C-alpha positions as CSV (number, residue, x, y, z in Angstrom):
1,M,-35.1,17.9,-89.4
2,S,-32.8,15.3,-87.8
3,L,-35.5,12.7,-88.2
4,L,-35.7,13.5,-91.9
5,A,-31.9,13.4,-92.2
6,R,-32.0,9.8,-91.0
7,R,-34.4,8.8,-93.8
8,A,-34.2,8.6,-97.5
9,D,-34.5,11.9,-99.4
10,T,-38.0,11.0,-100.6
11,A,-39.2,9.8,-97.2
12,S,-41.7,11.6,-95.0
13,I,-42.4,11.5,-91.3
14,C,-45.5,11.9,-89.2
15,P,-45.7,14.6,-86.5
16,S,-46.1,11.7,-84.0
17,D,-42.6,10.5,-85.0
18,A,-41.2,13.9,-83.8
19,A,-43.4,13.8,-80.6
20,R,-42.2,10.3,-79.7
21,E,-38.6,11.4,-80.3
22,I,-38.9,14.3,-77.9
23,Y,-41.1,12.7,-75.2
24,E,-39.2,11.3,-72.2
25,G,-41.1,8.5,-70.5
26,D,-43.2,5.5,-71.1
27,G,-46.8,5.2,-72.3
28,G,-48.7,7.6,-74.6
29,G,-47.7,10.9,-73.0
30,W,-46.1,11.8,-76.4
31,R,-49.6,12.6,-77.6
32,T,-49.5,15.8,-75.6
33,L,-46.7,16.9,-77.9
34,M,-48.7,16.4,-81.1
35,E,-50.0,19.9,-81.5
36,P,-46.6,21.5,-80.8
37,A,-45.1,19.1,-83.4
38,R,-47.6,20.2,-86.0
39,Q,-47.0,23.8,-85.2
40,A,-43.2,23.2,-85.6
41,A,-43.9,21.6,-89.0
42,W,-45.7,24.7,-90.1
43,R,-42.9,26.9,-89.0
44,L,-40.5,24.8,-91.0
45,V,-42.8,25.2,-94.0
46,A,-42.7,29.0,-93.6
47,A,-38.9,28.7,-93.5
48,G,-38.9,26.7,-96.8
49,K,-37.3,23.6,-95.2
50,V,-40.2,21.2,-95.4
51,E,-43.6,20.5,-97.1
52,V,-46.6,19.3,-95.2
53,T,-48.6,16.7,-97.3
54,Q,-51.8,14.9,-97.4
55,A,-52.3,12.0,-99.8
56,G,-48.8,12.8,-101.1
57,R,-49.6,16.3,-102.2
58,P,-48.4,19.5,-100.4
59,V,-51.2,21.3,-98.5
60,A,-51.4,24.8,-97.0
61,E,-52.1,25.0,-93.2
62,A,-55.6,26.4,-93.8
63,E,-56.4,23.4,-96.0
64,A,-55.0,20.7,-93.8
65,R,-57.6,18.5,-92.0
66,G,-56.7,15.2,-90.3
67,P,-53.4,13.3,-90.6
68,I,-50.4,15.0,-92.2
69,R,-47.0,14.0,-93.3
70,I,-43.8,16.1,-93.3
71,R,-41.1,15.8,-96.0
72,R,-38.1,17.8,-97.2
73,A,-39.0,20.7,-99.4
74,R,-38.8,19.9,-103.1
């Protein structure tokens, strides 16, 4: 949520942005945090705080395949 707070109200983030923010260290080790970041996004969806989108449209967890974006709930 803090990443979204630093961006415009209409902006979205990638789960990799959150993984990179949390990861401590150099290199690509943040990739190990991608699945936890995606799971956290779905928890925030359930709480009504964010939407997960693909091609700019909200998607349900069961429908999401491939890259996703996270934005504030509208």
